[in-house]
N, C-alpha and C positions, 0 to 999 in steps of 0.2 A: 579273652581277658576283659574284666569291664573294673574302672577303680570309680567306685562310688565315691561321693559325697564330701568326707573326711582324708579317701584315702588322695583325691584330686590334690587338694587344699595342703597336705604333706607331698606329694610330685611335686605343686607349684614351689615350696616356699627351694624345696631343694635343687631345683630345678633354677632356680635365681639367686643360692649360692654356686652353684654350679657354673653358672652368668661370669660370677666374679674370678673365680678362679679361672677360665678360660680366658678374662681378661687379660687378669694376672700373667700371662701364661705363656701370650699370642703376641707380641707386642704389635703385629700391622693392624690389629682391629683394636685396638689403644689409637696406633696413629691416626687410624681414620673412624674414632669414634664412635664405634658403636656399643650400641646401648647391652646393655647385661641381660637383661628376662631377651633382645632380641637372638645372643649367640648363646642362652641355656635354651633357651625355647625352640629355635630352630633346630640346635643340637638334637635333640630328644627328639621333634617330630621327623627327621632323617633316620635315631635308632627305628623308630615307629615303624616307620617305610620300609627300610632294609629286612627287619624282623615280620613285614607282612607278605611282601616278593621273598622271601626266599627263605622261612620256615612257617608262611604263614601262619603266623600266631599274632593274630590282630587287637588293639592293643585299643581303648575306647575307656573316655576318661566322663569324665562325667560333670558337666557345664555346667549344672544348677548356680552355683553362686556369679559366673559371669556379669550375668545381671544386678543383682545388685548392689556386687563392687562396682561395676560402670554405673548406678545410680548416686553409691556413693562417693565417688571421686565425682561426678561433676555438682555434685551436692556441697564440696569440699572447694571447690572452683568457686560456684554463687557466695561463699558463705565469709569467702577468700575477699570477694569482690570492693574493695573499699571505692564510696565513691568517689571520695574527694580523692585517693588516689591518681580514680581512671581517668578523674577532673584536668587531675595536673601533666596529663600523658594523653589528655584529649586531642590537639593534634597526630599526635602520630597512630593514637589509634583511626582518626580517621582514614590518615592517607595507606595505612596496611589494611583496612576495611577495603579501601579503592581498588589496591594492589589484591588481593585476594577479590575481587569479584569481577578484576580481567582479568583472571587464574579462569573463575566459571566458568565464563565468556568463553574465555577461547578452549578451554576442555569440551564442553559443546559443540562447541563449531569445531573444532579439528576430529572431534567425536564421528558428527554426523556426516562430514567428506571422508573419513576414513568406514566407516561403513558403509558407505553409497561404493566408494570407488570398491570396494570389497565383496557387494552383492549385498551384504547382508540387512536383518531388519534396522533400520534408522534408530530406536529405540536404544540399540544395544553400545552405544555410543555417547548418551545421556552420562553427564556428573556422577548423579547419583551416588554411587559407592567409592568418589577418588574423593572428591570433596563431599566427602558424606560420611564415608563406613559402613556397617552391618543396620544400624539401626536403620539409618535413613535409608538406605538401600531397603530392607525388609519392607518400610515403611512405603516404599514407590514403588516397591515392585506388586502389590498390593493393587495400584494403581495403575502401569502398566497393563498387568494382568485381565483388569475385569473391563477397562475402562477402553484400551486399548490391542488387544488381543494377543496378548506378547508370551506365546508358550514357555515352561515354565521357568518364566520372571524371579522367581523368588531364589532357586535353583542358581541362577546365574549371578543374581546377583550378588549372593551369598558369595560366590566362585570370587568374582571380581576382588569385592570388599576385600580378602583375603589376602587373594595376591599383593592389591595395596596395601594392604596393614607390613608386611614382608619389605615390602619396595622402597615404602616408603619408611621404615627401620630401618632401613642398610642406603641409599641415598643420602640420607639427611646429613651423619656426618663427613663423607665422604667432600659435598658439597661445600659447608662450613671451612675446614679446614685447607680447602680448594684457593679459598673469599680472605683466609683468616692470613695463610701461608704466601700468597699470590701478593695481599698488599699490603703485607708487613704493618698486620690490625695487632694489635693490642687492646685492653676495656680500661677507662677511663676511672681515672681517680674518683670519681662520684659512686662507681658505683662499689669499691669497698665502706663507705660509711653510709650510703641506704640503706634503706630500711628491707626486708628480707621478705618475700612471699612465700607462700605456702608450699610453692614446690621449690623454689632456692636451695641447694643445698643440703640435700638429704642425705646425705651421711652426716649432716653434723650435730655433736651434741647439743640438748634442748635441755632447760630443766622443766620437768612437766609432771602434774600433779591428779594423782586419780580424781580428785573432784572434777577439774578442768576435763579430764578426758570424759565422765558421766554426762555434764555437759555439753559438751560440744554432740556423744553421741544420741545423745536426746534432739539438738537440733539438726543432725543431718534427716533423724526421723521422721521428725517435724515435714522435714523439705519434701524425704521420699512419699508420704504418706499426703499431704498435700499436693506434692508435683504429679504423680502418679493421678488424683483423682480429677487433679483436671485437663490434666490428655485424654481420659477417658470421658470425660464430660464432651469435650471437644471432638470428639476423634467424629471425622465427618461432614467437619466445616468449615468454613474458610480457616479459620485456628489453628487447627491441625497441627499436631508439631512433633517432632517424637519425644518420648517423655522424660529422656536424659536434659532436653531442651527447657523444660518448665520445671522440672524439676532442681538447676539450675537457677530461674529468672527464680522461683521461692523464696533459694537461697541469698540470690543477689536482695531480694525484700529482706529477710528477714533481720539479717545482718545491720543492712541501714536504716528498719524499721523499728530496731530495736537500739542503737545506737543513736542516732539525733535525739532524739528527747532525751538519752544518758540513761533509759532503764538496763542497759547493759551492753556490756561489750565482749565482742567474740574472742578468745583465749585463742590464737593467730597459731599458737605452737601449737598447741591436741588439734588443730585443725591442717596444720604443715601432716604432725605424722599420721595420722587418720587418713591422708590423704597420698600420701606417697608409698601406704602400706599398701591401699587397695592399686594406687600404679603400679606398681610392681607386680602384685599379684593378676593383675585385669591381661597385662601384657603377657605375662605367661603363662598363663592359663591358655587363651589364645592363641599362641603363637608353637606350643608342643604338645595343643591337643589336633592341630591344624592338617586334617585329608591331604598330604601332598600327592596323592596317584589321585584325590579329584583334580585339584590343578592340574596333573600331569596331562590328565583327558579333556581336559579345557579344548573347543576348537581351536585350528588354526585363527582364522578369522581373529576370531576373540583375543584371541594371543600377543596379534600380531596389537591388534588397538589396541590392548594392554602394554609393551610394551613402548612403542610411540611415543603413548602419555605420558609412564614414566621417565623419558628419553628430553618430551616437553618439557616437563614439570620443574627436571633440571637446571635446562636452560632459565625457564622463567625465572626461575629460583635467582638463580647467578646475573642475567642482565635487566630483570625489572625487579626483584621483589629490593635487591642490594641494592640497587641506585635510589630508589626512590626513598628509602627509610638512612636514605643519608649517606651511603657507601664505608660504614666506620664497623666495627668491630662488635656492635649492637645488631647492625644491618646482616652479620653475617650470622652471628646465632639464632635471629630471627627468620632469614631463608630456611636455615636448618628446621626449625619449627613449623615452617610454609609445610617445607617437602617432606611433614611427615603427618600433620592431617591432607595437605592439598592431590597424598595421594591416599593415605589412610589413616586416621582418626586425631583426635587428639591427645588421646593416649602418649602413643607413638611420638606429638610431634614434643610433646611437653619432657620424653624421652633421654630425644636425640636432642634438645638443650643441656638438658644435665647432662647425657655425655661429654658436650662439648662444652661447657662450665668448667665442668670438673679438671680440662685438662690444660686449658688458656684463663678459665679468670670468669667471673662472672658478670655478669648483664641485669644488674635490676629491669631492667627495661621491656627485656624478649618479654621476660615471664611477669610483666603488667602486661602486655597486650594479646599476646599471645593466647593466650587460655581464654578469655574473655571472645577475642573472634571467633579461634577456633571453635569454641565449643556455642556461642549460643549465636553472633550476628551470622555464623554460613551457612546453620541450618534454613535462617528465616531468604537468605539470599541466595543459598541453593534455590528455595523452595521457588523461590520467585524467579530468577534463570531461566531455570526445567519449564517453568509453567507458557515463559514468555517464546522459548522454543516450540514447546510443543504446538501451538499458534501461528505452527507454520507449515505452508501449506504442503515439502514433504513427510509433515508429520500426520495427514486427514485422513 
């Protein structure tokens, strides 16, 4: 049974609402701040898996909308990036970026050792699909297959990215809850008076006009068109990066390029609305369309590497990320976000932080630094770290 694009969109909206009802009725999931898309999406994925195994009914969703929704999401991150605000949190951003690079090095080193110990191809230990997600994994899979001879690189990359997406959405909440309760943390008073970024308080009622939405849609369309053109133009060059990175970059340039001369101010409430809609649908479609049978068929050594990496991510977030970011409430929320994109992708990071702040209180700083580092700087750093690791003799 195959669902077309409109039917998949309808299903995603219903599954997202289902996730909300699941959290309302299962206190354990609320206690550990599991995001709504993760709760609803995983339940549907399990039901689809059960239908396939017991009744031989194969339900397939049309994921055509996933790519444009993902690009829309990253465009809203760029359009929300006020360089003046980023400058104010500049030191925090730099420190967090350092923690992120440290994780990349640890993931690649740990993956290399585990792959060697298990007698596997060293490339299986790369951090491509952990701190990178599906987009980065697909891009690097081609390089691994063509230049390094890794068979089935794309299939392996997508399977690893999917596994990371699940774990990133499951461990972020428990990690942050442990830190908040263990250290008796609470939001700072400044969080209540600070401005709201696009992805904070997604359930808040906000005044908005049709004109503002149309203007924002036009800006997003420019980001998608120009960003896609740049990605295509730079494909195969030193500056090759996933399309979503260029879309985000165009959003940053567009927002600040129009604001500095006083030509136009981006309407942040419209950006917030469209960004959060895209975020919820992206994660829901990704999770409900998971092929759990494919994950179950992963080779045991690869599965072992992924599980060890997930444990290492949680430990790193607790003992490194949390500590270097200040050992306060903001640091705990940032640690949850780091788990999200350290194993999965930026949408997972933001969903983790939204689940935490809805339960424990706002964290303006977390929503200021995590989206930019997790969506833009991480891919640049990942490319550099992986290329350096590929220079090691063991990869020769």
